[in-house]
N, CA, C and O atoms as a printed pandas DataFrame, in Angstrom:
     atom_number atom_name residue_name chain_id  residue_number  x_coord  y_coord  z_coord
0              1         N          MET        A               1  -21.489   -3.925  -13.854
1              2        CA          MET        A               1  -20.843   -4.714  -12.654
2              3         C          MET        A               1  -19.320   -4.854  -13.158
3              4         O          MET        A               1  -18.384   -4.697  -12.373
4              5         N          GLN        A               2  -19.153   -5.127  -14.377
5              6        CA          GLN        A               2  -17.711   -5.306  -14.417
6              7         C          GLN        A               2  -16.876   -3.836  -14.251
7              8         O          GLN        A               2  -15.837   -3.853  -13.590
8              9         N          ALA        A               3  -17.235   -2.855  -14.719
9             10        CA          ALA        A               3  -16.629   -1.538  -14.353
10            11         C          ALA        A               3  -16.523   -1.287  -12.874
11            12         O          ALA        A               3  -15.595   -0.591  -12.462
12            13         N          GLN        A               4  -17.382   -1.788  -12.065
13            14        CA          GLN        A               4  -17.454   -1.687  -10.659
14            15         C          GLN        A               4  -16.308   -2.394  -10.120
15            16         O          GLN        A               4  -15.635   -1.889   -9.222
16            17         N          ARG        A               5  -15.977   -3.828  -10.741
17            18        CA          ARG        A               5  -15.012   -4.629  -10.138
18            19         C          ARG        A               5  -13.619   -3.859  -10.524
19            20         O          ARG        A               5  -12.751   -3.795   -9.654
20            21         N          TRP        A               6  -13.375   -3.246  -11.872
21            22        CA          TRP        A               6  -12.189   -2.860  -12.224
22            23         C          TRP        A               6  -11.872   -1.559  -10.973
23            24         O          TRP        A               6  -10.746   -1.432  -10.493
24            25         N          MET        A               7  -12.972   -0.713  -10.586
25            26        CA          MET        A               7  -12.524    0.334   -9.722
26            27         C          MET        A               7  -12.286   -0.331   -8.537
27            28         O          MET        A               7  -11.498    0.241   -7.784
28            29         N          TRP        A               8  -12.755   -1.403   -8.154
29            30        CA          TRP        A               8  -12.283   -2.341   -6.778
30            31         C          TRP        A               8  -10.837   -2.529   -6.999
31            32         O          TRP        A               8  -10.038   -2.417   -6.069
32            33         N          ILE        A               9  -10.486   -2.807   -8.188
33            34        CA          ILE        A               9   -8.675   -3.054   -8.202
34            35         C          ILE        A               9   -8.137   -1.920   -8.624
35            36         O          ILE        A               9   -6.926   -1.852   -8.415
36            37         N          LEU        A              10   -8.660   -0.933   -9.188
37            38        CA          LEU        A              10   -7.722    0.141   -9.796
38            39         C          LEU        A              10   -7.331    1.401   -8.338
39            40         O          LEU        A              10   -6.314    2.009   -8.005
40            41         N          TRP        A              11   -8.864    1.321   -7.756
41            42        CA          TRP        A              11   -8.559    2.643   -6.812
42            43         C          TRP        A              11   -7.531    1.998   -5.700
43            44         O          TRP        A              11   -6.407    2.501   -5.687
44            45         N          PRO        A              12   -7.754    1.112   -4.921
45            46        CA          PRO        A              12   -6.810    0.752   -4.029
46            47         C          PRO        A              12   -5.277    0.482   -4.535
47            48         O          PRO        A              12   -4.339    0.556   -3.742
48            49         N          ALA        A              13   -5.116    0.195   -5.785
49            50        CA          ALA        A              13   -3.770   -0.109   -6.293
50            51         C          ALA        A              13   -3.085    1.515   -6.708
51            52         O          ALA        A              13   -1.879    1.752   -6.636
52            53         N          PHE        A              14   -4.031    2.434   -7.102
53            54        CA          PHE        A              14   -3.539    3.754   -7.216
54            55         C          PHE        A              14   -3.250    4.347   -5.889
55            56         O          PHE        A              14   -2.511    5.331   -5.938
56            57         N          LEU        A              15   -3.606    4.027   -4.861
57            58        CA          LEU        A              15   -3.319    4.636   -3.375
58            59         C          LEU        A              15   -2.022    4.173   -3.040
59            60         O          LEU        A              15   -1.052    4.861   -2.722
60            61         N          LEU        A              16   -2.103    2.829   -3.149
61            62        CA          LEU        A              16   -0.907    1.574   -3.214
62            63         C          LEU        A              16    0.293    2.369   -3.675
63            64         O          LEU        A              16    1.101    2.833   -2.870
64            65         N          ALA        A              17    0.391    2.512   -4.933
65            66        CA          ALA        A              17    1.120    3.045   -5.808
66            67         C          ALA        A              17    1.952    4.505   -5.369
67            68         O          ALA        A              17    3.153    4.778   -5.382
68            69         N          CYS        A              18    0.779    5.273   -4.992
69            70        CA          CYS        A              18    1.223    6.494   -4.359
70            71         C          CYS        A              18    2.201    6.405   -2.934
71            72         O          CYS        A              18    3.254    7.001   -2.709
72            73         N          ALA        A              19    1.539    5.553   -2.168
73            74        CA          ALA        A              19    2.504    5.329   -1.069
74            75         C          ALA        A              19    3.883    5.077   -1.016
75            76         O          ALA        A              19    4.821    5.570   -0.390
76            77         N          LEU        A              20    3.691    3.718   -2.259
77            78        CA          LEU        A              20    5.205    3.300   -2.476
78            79         C          LEU        A              20    6.137    4.120   -3.101
79            80         O          LEU        A              20    7.360    4.021   -3.007
80            81         N          GLU        A              21    5.384    5.086   -3.862
81            82        CA          GLU        A              21    6.238    6.188   -4.448
82            83         C          GLU        A              21    6.810    7.146   -3.568
83            84         O          GLU        A              21    7.884    7.677   -3.850
84            85         N          VAL        A              22    6.315    7.359   -2.739
85            86        CA          VAL        A              22    6.691    8.354   -1.385
86            87         C          VAL        A              22    7.713    7.567   -0.741
87            88         O          VAL        A              22    8.827    8.036   -0.505
88            89         N          LEU        A              23    7.390    6.435   -0.461
89            90        CA          LEU        A              23    8.460    5.879    0.648
90            91         C          LEU        A              23    9.588    5.545   -0.240
91            92         O          LEU        A              23   10.662    5.923    0.227
92            93         N          VAL        A              24    9.672    4.918   -1.441
93            94        CA          VAL        A              24   10.813    4.365   -2.357
94            95         C          VAL        A              24   11.737    5.853   -2.574
95            96         O          VAL        A              24   12.899    6.018   -2.201
96            97         N          PHE        A              25   11.022    6.681   -3.157
97            98        CA          PHE        A              25   11.762    7.969   -3.478
98            99         C          PHE        A              25   12.275    8.666   -2.296
99           100         O          PHE        A              25   13.314    9.322   -2.365
100          101         N          ALA        A              26   11.682    8.570   -1.345
101          102        CA          ALA        A              26   12.354    9.298   -0.001
102          103         C          ALA        A              26   13.399    8.652    0.139
103          104         O          ALA        A              26   14.238    9.319    0.745
104          105         N          LEU        A              27   13.852    7.344   -0.228
105          106        CA          LEU        A              27   15.032    6.906    0.347
106          107         C          LEU        A              27   15.903    6.530   -1.120
107          108         O          LEU        A              27   16.999    5.991   -0.966
108          109         N          VAL        A              28   15.606    6.702   -1.992
109          110        CA          VAL        A              28   16.366    6.346   -3.242
110          111         C          VAL        A              28   16.287    7.758   -4.061
111          112         O          VAL        A              28   15.215    8.309   -4.312
112          113         N          ASP        A              29   17.547    8.263   -4.438
113          114        CA          ASP        A              29   17.446    9.461   -5.636
114          115         C          ASP        A              29   17.629    8.950   -7.040
115          116         O          ASP        A              29   18.482    8.176   -7.476
116          117         N          PRO        A              30   16.770    9.476   -7.566
117          118        CA          PRO        A              30   16.874    8.739   -8.990
118          119         C          PRO        A              30   17.988    9.254   -9.843
119          120         O          PRO        A              30   18.176    8.712  -10.933
120          121         N          GLY        A              31   18.789   10.302   -9.435
121          122        CA          GLY        A              31   19.924   10.666  -10.214
122          123         C          GLY        A              31   21.042    9.547   -9.824
123          124         O          GLY        A              31   22.072    9.455  -10.493
124          125         N          ASP        A              32   20.840    8.871   -8.933
125          126        CA          ASP        A              32   22.027    8.181   -8.344
126          127         C          ASP        A              32   21.780    6.443   -9.221
127          128         O          ASP        A              32   22.586    5.512   -9.240
128          129         N          LEU        A              33   20.554    6.501   -9.783
129          130        CA          LEU        A              33   20.319    5.033  -10.404
130          131         C          LEU        A              33   21.334    4.741  -11.313
131          132         O          LEU        A              33   21.924    5.645  -11.904
132          133         N          ASN        A              34   21.585    3.596  -11.475
133          134        CA          ASN        A              34   22.245    3.039  -12.724
134          135         C          ASN        A              34   21.724    1.663  -13.082
135          136         O          ASN        A              34   21.107    0.904  -12.334
136          137         N          TRP        A              35   22.078    1.458  -14.379
137          138        CA          TRP        A              35   21.419    0.245  -15.211
138          139         C          TRP        A              35   22.628   -0.237  -16.030
139          140         O          TRP        A              35   23.185    0.335  -16.967
140          141         N          ARG        A              36   22.952   -1.631  -15.360
141          142        CA          ARG        A              36   24.271   -2.251  -16.117
142          143         C          ARG        A              36   25.400   -1.770  -15.925
143          144         O          ARG        A              36   26.342   -2.163  -16.613
144          145         N          GLY        A              37   25.578   -0.778  -14.918
145          146        CA          GLY        A              37   26.797   -0.062  -14.887
146          147         C          GLY        A              37   26.938    1.219  -15.281
147          148         O          GLY        A              37   28.015    1.788  -15.104
148          149         N          GLU        A              38   25.982    1.791  -15.811
149          150        CA          GLU        A              38   25.782    3.185  -16.584
150          151         C          GLU        A              38   24.576    3.903  -15.982
151          152         O          GLU        A              38   23.505    3.408  -15.629
152          153         N          ALA        A              39   25.071    5.477  -15.929
153          154        CA          ALA        A              39   23.783    6.099  -15.448
154          155         C          ALA        A              39   22.650    5.673  -16.367
155          156         O          ALA        A              39   22.804    5.190  -17.489
156          157         N          LEU        A              40   21.332    5.943  -15.671
157          158        CA          LEU        A              40   20.201    6.049  -16.324
158          159         C          LEU        A              40   20.004    6.460  -17.434
159          160         O          LEU        A              40   19.653    5.839  -18.437
160          161         N          GLY        A              41   20.292    7.850  -17.250
161          162        CA          GLY        A              41   20.104    8.628  -18.360
162          163         C          GLY        A              41   18.789    9.216  -18.838
163          164         O          GLY        A              41   18.585    9.741  -19.932
164          165         N          ALA        A              42   17.891    9.037  -17.798
165          166        CA          ALA        A              42   16.610    9.697  -17.542
166          167         C          ALA        A              42   16.408   10.862  -16.833
167          168         O          ALA        A              42   17.246   11.022  -15.946
168          169         N          SER        A              43   15.623   11.680  -16.920
169          170        CA          SER        A              43   15.280   12.870  -15.687
170          171         C          SER        A              43   14.674   12.214  -14.831
171          172         O          SER        A              43   14.181   11.087  -14.889
172          173         N          ARG        A              44   14.743   13.227  -13.726
173          174        CA          ARG        A              44   14.334   12.785  -12.589
174          175         C          ARG        A              44   12.725   12.490  -12.661
175          176         O          ARG        A              44   12.294   11.379  -12.355
176          177         N          GLN        A              45   11.966   13.427  -13.033
177          178        CA          GLN        A              45   10.651   13.243  -13.562
178          179         C          GLN        A              45   10.456   12.029  -14.067
179          180         O          GLN        A              45    9.697   11.286  -13.443
180          181         N          ALA        A              46   10.893   11.692  -14.924
181          182        CA          ALA        A              46   10.638   10.400  -15.866
182          183         C          ALA        A              46   11.105    9.307  -15.029
183          184         O          ALA        A              46   10.512    8.234  -15.141
184          185         N          VAL        A              47   11.891    9.384  -14.362
185          186        CA          VAL        A              47   12.047    8.046  -13.584
186          187         C          VAL        A              47   10.802    7.900  -12.454
187          188         O          VAL        A              47   10.215    6.841  -12.228
188          189         N          TYR        A              48   10.525    9.191  -11.793
189          190        CA          TYR        A              48    9.306    9.060  -10.786
190          191         C          TYR        A              48    8.143    8.482  -11.393
191          192         O          TYR        A              48    7.417    7.639  -10.865
192          193         N          THR        A              49    7.986    9.063  -12.713
193          194        CA          THR        A              49    6.780    8.484  -13.424
194          195         C          THR        A              49    6.783    7.177  -13.780
195          196         O          THR        A              49    5.762    6.494  -13.702
196          197         N          ALA        A              50    7.809    6.762  -14.158
197          198        CA          ALA        A              50    7.995    5.339  -14.876
198          199         C          ALA        A              50    7.995    4.300  -13.318
199          200         O          ALA        A              50    7.684    3.109  -13.355
200          201         N          GLY        A              51    8.307    4.855  -12.322
201          202        CA          GLY        A              51    8.181    4.278  -10.920
202          203         C          GLY        A              51    6.950    3.879  -10.495
203          204         O          GLY        A              51    6.581    2.763  -10.132
204          205         N          PHE        A              52    6.241    5.094  -10.592
205          206        CA          PHE        A              52    4.936    5.383  -10.120
206          207         C          PHE        A              52    4.016    4.349  -11.105
207          208         O          PHE        A              52    3.358    3.577  -10.408
208          209         N          PHE        A              53    3.855    4.191  -12.288
209          210        CA          PHE        A              53    3.289    3.399  -13.092
210          211         C          PHE        A              53    3.669    2.047  -13.015
211          212         O          PHE        A              53    2.779    1.197  -12.981
212          213         N          ALA        A              54    4.856    1.716  -12.981
213          214        CA          ALA        A              54    5.496    0.207  -12.427
214          215         C          ALA        A              54    4.711   -0.269  -11.223
215          216         O          ALA        A              54    3.943   -1.230  -11.266
216          217         N          PHE        A              55    4.982    0.556  -10.006
217          218        CA          PHE        A              55    3.943    0.370   -9.042
218          219         C          PHE        A              55    2.557    0.269   -8.847
219          220         O          PHE        A              55    2.074   -0.329   -7.885
220          221         N          TRP        A              56    1.961    0.771   -9.630
221          222        CA          TRP        A              56    0.651    0.806  -10.068
222          223         C          TRP        A              56    0.170   -0.325  -10.699
223          224         O          TRP        A              56   -0.855   -0.887  -10.315
224          225         N          LEU        A              57    1.018   -0.812  -11.906
225          226        CA          LEU        A              57    1.022   -2.055  -12.691
226          227         C          LEU        A              57    0.895   -3.265  -11.627
227          228         O          LEU        A              57   -0.015   -4.091  -11.562
228          229         N          LEU        A              58    1.976   -3.164  -10.856
229          230        CA          LEU        A              58    2.262   -4.294  -10.087
230          231         C          LEU        A              58    1.074   -4.515   -8.923
231          232         O          LEU        A              58    0.725   -5.659   -8.632
232          233         N          ALA        A              59    0.573   -3.528   -8.382
233          234        CA          ALA        A              59   -0.694   -3.340   -7.352
234          235         C          ALA        A              59   -1.760   -3.946   -7.985
235          236         O          ALA        A              59   -2.393   -4.854   -7.447
236          237         N          THR        A              60   -2.057   -3.436   -9.301
237          238        CA          THR        A              60   -3.224   -3.774   -9.798
238          239         C          THR        A              60   -3.426   -5.335  -10.465
239          240         O          THR        A              60   -4.492   -5.922  -10.646
240          241         N          ALA        A              61   -1.822   -5.883  -10.817
241          242        CA          ALA        A              61   -1.926   -7.348  -10.872
242          243         C          ALA        A              61   -2.304   -7.977   -9.630
243          244         O          ALA        A              61   -3.253   -8.761   -9.653
244          245         N          ALA        A              62   -1.679   -7.740   -8.513
245          246        CA          ALA        A              62   -2.021   -8.347   -7.278
246          247         C          ALA        A              62   -3.549   -8.265   -7.122
247          248         O          ALA        A              62   -4.248   -9.272   -7.009
248          249         N          GLY        A              63   -4.014   -7.047   -7.123
249          250        CA          GLY        A              63   -5.758   -6.757   -6.760
250          251         C          GLY        A              63   -6.306   -7.758   -7.813
251          252         O          GLY        A              63   -7.120   -8.572   -7.377
252          253         N          ALA        A              64   -6.057   -7.812   -8.846
253          254        CA          ALA        A              64   -6.976   -8.599   -9.800
254          255         C          ALA        A              64   -6.742  -10.011   -9.590
255          256         O          ALA        A              64   -7.721  -10.756   -9.533
256          257         N          LEU        A              65   -5.542  -10.489   -9.466
257          258        CA          LEU        A              65   -5.253  -11.894   -8.940
258          259         C          LEU        A              65   -6.217  -12.211   -7.635
259          260         O          LEU        A              65   -6.697  -13.340   -7.525
260          261         N          THR        A              66   -6.475  -11.246   -6.700
261          262        CA          THR        A              66   -7.015  -11.511   -5.420
262          263         C          THR        A              66   -8.610  -11.486   -5.909
263          264         O          THR        A              66   -9.274  -12.414   -5.446
264          265         N          LEU        A              67   -9.104  -10.835   -6.518
265          266        CA          LEU        A              67  -10.305  -10.866   -6.916
266          267         C          LEU        A              67  -10.658  -11.865   -7.724
267          268         O          LEU        A              67  -11.799  -12.301   -7.569
268          269         N          LEU        A              68   -9.810  -12.469   -8.760
269          270        CA          LEU        A              68  -10.306  -13.479   -9.468
270          271         C          LEU        A              68  -10.203  -14.857   -8.663
271          272         O          LEU        A              68  -10.914  -15.825   -8.934
272          273         N          LEU        A              69   -9.215  -14.845   -7.614
273          274        CA          LEU        A              69   -9.070  -16.213   -6.480
274          275         C          LEU        A              69  -10.331  -16.184   -5.705
275          276         O          LEU        A              69  -10.865  -17.213   -5.290
276          277         N          ALA        A              70  -10.869  -14.820   -5.488
277          278        CA          ALA        A              70  -11.823  -14.730   -4.522
278          279         C          ALA        A              70  -13.548  -15.040   -5.105
279          280         O          ALA        A              70  -14.534  -15.048   -4.368
280          281         N          ARG        A              71  -13.549  -15.249   -6.434
281          282        CA          ARG        A              71  -14.618  -15.598   -7.073
282          283         C          ARG        A              71  -15.017  -17.105   -7.048
283          284         O          ARG        A              71  -14.167  -17.986   -7.178
284          285         N          PRO        A              72  -16.388  -17.375   -6.869
285          286        CA          PRO        A              72  -16.692  -18.785   -6.736
286          287         C          PRO        A              72  -16.470  -19.520   -8.038
287          288         O          PRO        A              72  -16.492  -18.924   -9.115
288          289         N          ALA        A              73  -16.278  -20.690   -7.941
289          290        CA          ALA        A              73  -16.037  -21.672   -9.195
290          291         C          ALA        A              73  -17.000  -21.720  -10.320
291          292         O          ALA        A              73  -16.782  -21.766  -11.531
292          293         N          ALA        A              74  -18.322  -21.695   -9.532
293          294        CA          ALA        A              74  -19.584  -21.762  -10.477
294          295         C          ALA        A              74  -19.683  -20.699  -11.517
295          296         O          ALA        A              74  -20.256  -20.797  -12.602
296          297         N          GLU        A              75  -18.962  -19.536  -10.974
297          298        CA          GLU        A              75  -19.053  -17.939  -11.574
298          299         C          GLU        A              75  -18.134  -18.187  -12.566
299          300         O          GLU        A              75  -18.403  -17.858  -13.721
300          301         N          LEU        A              76  -16.943  -18.791  -12.256
301          302        CA          LEU        A              76  -15.535  -18.846  -13.385
302          303         C          LEU        A              76  -16.260  -19.982  -14.309
303          304         O          LEU        A              76  -16.161  -19.724  -15.509
304          305         N          ASN        A              77  -16.835  -20.960  -14.061
305          306        CA          ASN        A              77  -16.954  -21.876  -15.198
306          307         C          ASN        A              77  -18.348  -21.620  -15.963
307          308         O          ASN        A              77  -18.539  -22.165  -17.050
308          309         N          SER        A              78  -19.235  -20.857  -15.432
309          310        CA          SER        A              78  -20.678  -20.727  -16.327
310          311         C          SER        A              78  -20.319  -19.758  -17.689
311          312         O          SER        A              78  -19.527  -18.817  -17.642
312          313         N          PRO        A              79  -20.866  -20.070  -18.588
313          314        CA          PRO        A              79  -20.758  -19.638  -19.958
314          315         C          PRO        A              79  -21.171  -18.197  -19.844
315          316         O          PRO        A              79  -22.097  -17.786  -19.145
316          317         N          ALA        A              80  -20.372  -17.468  -20.619
317          318        CA          ALA        A              80  -20.371  -16.081  -20.600
318          319         C          ALA        A              80  -21.840  -15.676  -21.256
319          320         O          ALA        A              80  -22.308  -16.226  -22.253
320          321         N          ASP        A              81  -22.424  -14.701  -20.573
321          322        CA          ASP        A              81  -23.629  -14.142  -21.389
322          323         C          ASP        A              81  -23.644  -12.998  -22.366
323          324         O          ASP        A              81  -24.691  -12.682  -22.930
């Protein structure tokens, strides 16, 4: 059951990360990104990859929090089996 819950979180988060990657990098050129006034110094592919994983992590956290808050209190407060 635990693996199924993780898939409820990870699969939609993956799809959202894909959509966000397309939307954000259609508008933002990774070569133009700066950090503290200096060029980022990473390749475009590295920025795309880091962006994808950041989007996936944020979407996973949101999905996990939603699933946690949807659980009944009795299930959360019962001792682990």
